Steps between C-alpha positions, in 0.01 A plus 500: 500500500648834407424867467609716207513874452554605142536807283403559137754430227782752554871497434676226699757758614230708664313249714689199635325167543565365848403160636475458876517135602399505864196367687503816715365761257438752778875562533499674160263788575742774386560319168126450450451874555761571232319258266174688557683817394607334174870474584519122455305193405476270798417129508458311828539123528506295820666190357793426274283286271261791435787744449692284253197503268550876451841445337339362185238771457631817662811715470647532849753768591536411867419205724456556874509156661434421866717241671195280571221445248182294524652207310882532524780717630580822318853373436364184334268715289797707381683185395198405286481851359871548414488377141196719425609829655643677197573860601270491803633613836432288806486584869449267792266659753532434871299656778708740709856390423720742691872553483725245656565130474143404399508750213838370381366145494183610318704695241726200438201266459330746263813531286548122493146453371557755222332808646630846412400647834364436849211724606311534827128572528332734453622539142473850357507636147848636576617145580369393159678789327826396666450135400433596138791746492279797419626739767714791389318571175445871419141438395217399732545137598246261350237764448337630189194707411400211269439272795133451578364398837564144599215255542479187711435175319264309722453125502290394201172445688517842665613660173200354315266629771651848476462495119137388532423785738672748269294377202179527703586854609576606142187338361 
């Protein structure tokens, strides 16, 4: 089961596609707020199996992967994903990893599994800019007047109900 936020067809350099693979969606509130503002396209998946399906049908600029998923560890998921990454950036996400020995271990494990970065929740849009290497540009980062508001893609049954209500209201 997943949740997607998506934007209309715009330049891939303007709006990055980000997949969050974490059963704890609530930890990504700041990123969801940025998605609502049209700064990124955000896809949420709780399991590695659901997330891997996106590789075939969706361009992904960044993967944010929790250490523990519903069906496997985040490190195991990254091993499955490695051959399909292309130019995508990957970050392992851990809750509240502070400086010190625990952070050093987490950074080593993230690097060993192929991650580009280790991030701690809550993840912000600035964290995403740093991961994608977009900081330091002279132009506004990942923003464009072409970007329309972002919409939430609801599960199919809810989406059909919303469409039916919209048709009834228009008719």
